[in-house]
N, C-alpha and C positions, 0 to 999 in steps of 0.2 A: 179248180183253182190251183195254180202252180207257183213255185218259188221263182221269182224273177231272175235270180242269179243262176240257178241250176236247171230251170225248166223241168224240175222233178215234181210230179204230182204229190200233193200233201198226203193223200191216202197211201201212196207208196212209202213215204217216209214213216208214217205211223206203223205200217207193216214191218218196215225194216227195223224199227226200234224193238218191236215184239220179237223179231227173229234174233236180234243181237242179244236181247235179254235171255231168250231161250238158249242161245249158243253159249252164253256165259255160264248158265247153270249146268249145261252138259260138259263144258270144259272143266268146271270144278269137280264134277262127278268123276270124270276120267282121271284128273290129277289125283283125286283122293284114292284111286286104286294103287298109286305108287308113293305119293307123298302124304304123310300123316300130319294133320294140322296145317299151320301156316296159312290160314284163310286170308288174313289181312295182307300178307306178303303177296299171295297169288292175285288178290284183287288189285293191288297197286301195280303189279307187273302188267296185268291186262289193261288197266287204265292207261299206262304209258304206251303200250303197244298200239292201242286203238287211237291214241293221240299222236302217233308217229314220233314218239319220244324214246330216248335211250335211258337205261337204268344202271345205277351203281348199287350193287348189293354188298352190304358190309356186315360181316359176322364171323365168328370164330370158326375154325375148321371143324368139319364133321356135322354141319347142320343141313346138308343135302342141297346146298346152293346150286352146284353144278348139275346134280340130278334133276332138280326142279326145272332148270332152264332147258335141259335136254328133253325132258318129258313134255314141257310146254310146246316145244318145237314139234314134237310128234303129234300132239293134239291139233295143231294148226297146219299140218302137212306142209311145212316149210323146210327148205334146205338149211342145215345146221352145220356150223364149223366151230371147233374149239381151238383157241390159240393159248397155249401155256406161256405166259410171259416170264422170261428169265433175264438175268443181267446181260447175257451175250446175244439177245435177240436183236436183229437188225430190221430197219424199216422195210427192206425188200422182202424179208421173211413174212411180212404181213400183207403188203400191197401186191407183191409179185415182182418179176424181173424180166428183162429182155435177154434173149439168148440168140446166138447166131446159128441159123439152121440152113443146111445146104439142100437145094432142090436136086434130087437125084436125076431127074430127066434133063434139066438144063445145066446143071452144075453150078448155078448161081447161088450165092449166099445172101441171105436176108435176115433181118431182125424179126424175131417172133416174140410176142409177149406171153409169158406164162402167168396165169392168174394166181394170186396168192389166196390164202384162206379167208381174207376179208370178203371175197366174192361169194356170199351166201346171204340168205334172208335173215337168219339170226346168227350173230357172231358172239360167242362167249369169249370175252377177254379175261381169262382166269388169272387172278392175282396181278392186276394191271400195274400195281405200284412196285412190282419186282423188276421192272425194266427201266432203263435210263430215259430221260425226257425226250431225247431224239427219236426213240422208237415210239414212246407214248404219243408224240406229236403226229406220227404217221396216221393215227386214227382221226385226227382233227378234221381234215378235209372230208374223209369218208363220212363222219358223223354229221357234219354240217351240210355238205354239198351232195352227198350220196354219189360220190365219184372219187377216183384216185387219178393222179397224174404221174406217169412214169415216162421218162425220156421226152418230156414236153408234150406227150399225147394224153388226152383225157379219156378215161375208161369209166363208163357208167356202171354203177353197182346194180344188182337185181333189186326189184321192188316186190314186196315191201322190204325194207332194210332196217334192222334194229341191232344195236350194240348193247349187250348185257354184260357188264363188267363186275368182277368180284374183287373184294379187298379184305385182307385180314387186319383187324384193328389192333391186334396184340403185338405181333412181331414188327419192330421198327428197324432193326439192324439190317443193313443191306437193302433197304427199300428207298424208293424215290417218290415222295408224296406228290400227288397230282397238283399242278398249279391251278390257281383259281380260274384261269381262263378255260382250262379243260374241264374242270369240275362243273362250270356253268353250262357246258354242252349237255350234261346229263339232266334230263327232266326231273327224275326222282333219285334220291338216295334212299334206298329201302334197307332198313335195319332188320336183320334176321336174328331173332332172339332164340334162347333155349326153349325146347318144348316143355309142356306141363308134364306132371308125373304120369298121368293117364296116357298122354300122347307118346311119351318115351316108352312106356310099357308096350303100346301098340307097335311102335317102331321096332323094338327088340324082337317081339314075337313074329312080326312080318318078315324081318330080314335074317332070321336065324332058322327058318324052316325051308323045306324043299319047294314050297309053293312060290311061284313067281308070277307077277302080273305085269301087263303092259297097257299103256294108255292108247285108246283108239283115236282115229282122226275125227274131228268135229267140224272144223271150218277149213276152207280152201284159201289159196292166195287171193283169188278173185273176191271171195267173201270179205276178207280182211280189207282189201282195197276199197270195197263198197262201204264198209262200216267206218273206215277212217274218214271217208268223205262225209258220211252221215254225221259223225261227231262234230265236224266243222259247221254243220247247218243247225245244230241244236241252239235254240234261242236262249238268251240270257238277258234278264231285265237290267235296266240301267243302274238300279240301286245295288244289285249284286256285283256288277262290274266295279262300282265305286267302293263297295265293301272290300273286295279283293285288293284293289289298289291301295286302300288305306292300310291294310295289314302290311303290305310290302313297304310302303313309305315310312311306316313307323319302325322298321328295322334299321333305318338310317339315323345315326346318333345326332346328326346336324339338323334333322327335320324338326320343325316347330312342334309337331305333335308327338315326337318320340317320348315314350315313358322313361321314368328315371332308371329303371333296371336296364334298358337298352343303352342309355348314355353311360351307365356304369360298366357294362360287361361287353359291349359290342364295339369292335374296332372299325369294321366295314359292314354295311348292310347289303341287301339284295338289290339288284338292278331291275330294269323293266322286263327282262326275260322272265323273271319270277312271276310278275303279274300276268304275263301271257300264259305261262304254264299253269297258274292257279285256275284261270278260266277254262283252259283246254281240259285240264284234269277234272274240273267240276262237270263239264259237259259230258266227258266220257263216263264218269261215275254215274251220272244221271241216267244215261241210256242203258248202261249195263244193268241197272236196277229197274229198267222198264219205265222210266219217267221221261217225259218229252220236253222238259226244261230243267235248267240247273238252278240250284237254290243256295242260300247261305250255308246250309249243312254240308253241301258238296264241297264248297270252298274250304270249310273248316276241316273236312276229312282229308283233303290233300295238302293242307298247309304244311304239315310236318315233313313229308318226303320232298316237297318242292323247296322248302326254305332251309332245312337243317344244314345242307352243305354249301349254302350261299352266304351264311353268316360267318364272318371272321371274328372270333372272340378275342379278347385282350388278356393281359396278364391277370387282371382282377378275377376274371371268370375262371381261368386256369387254376389260380391259387385257391379259390373257394369251391372248385368242383362244379361250376355251373356250365352245363353243356348247351350247345346251340339248340338241341331238341327241347330243353327246358325253357329256353327263351321263347321259342316259337309257341310252346304250350301256353305260356303266360300271355303272350300277345293275343292269341285267339280268345283267351278268357277276358282280356281287358278292352279289346277294340269293340266298340258298340256296333250292334247290328243295325244297319240302315233300313228303315221301314220303306215299304213301297210308296212312292210319291214324294219321298224326302229328297230324292235326287231329281235332276232335270228329266221331266217326262215320266219316269218310272214305268216305262212301257216294255213289253216283251215283243221282240221282233216276230212278225208274222211269217213263220217258216212252216211249222207243222199245222 
């Protein structure tokens, strides 16, 4: 019996779930050779990658954000480029530029496109808020359309393509906060926190000795392409869909179901893209953990990284120190879980 949309045998899908779950475990083992701790951050990065989403990593300097992304690229055997965003960076420094080149045999001159660093599978946009909006916007087309346009000509980016951007939450002088339209292009905002005492001890011992370790390759680009298609085929029951939508709708203060703390602290809520990413993230998390369907728990696990950068808090929240992460946490606690059969049909799609 096959999936009518993909003509892929169900047995093959089951085996693919097992291979992806096994690959996830091996990726974590390889990353652990270089990165100490940060298991939740690593899981969220991989969920976004297998959902074909982009990530914004927020954390103070020195938490190995750049090293983590570079090591992840090594485990996935993908091309990796790092762009250090600075105030004088121009859009052409990212996308590439056209130059005039002379043909030595004919003597004719022609325009030739030189690809910029965005032409890679994984692009690290380091300190993305350090560059002006004109240059930040150069990433918008690349992130959304997986292409860049230079001189009226469209150039396709390599597949798979992921943008992993970092941002320092402390220094605000000389920075350019990302506009909401660009923030919404990131599937996840991943908060990178300080390590525990034991983890910090391991970090110090590992990085101050002569021993050096590198992460080995686990998955190829073809594997990643296969697994990203697999994530899309993961079935989700109607009541789980409706549960995710209700969480997002209650972030909007004008919604009839919005709780009092949302009306008090939220200026703007999340849009429909948040609902899409909640379901996609839940699907990816399910298969990474070896399960063949997504559940409420998967939606709850990805609610924080999906929603925290999509909520615009107001003056009341700023004055009382209420963060968007706190609002999301309270929403997950208060939105009732919809039982199977309570929504229309309550069925799980027949895919696996």
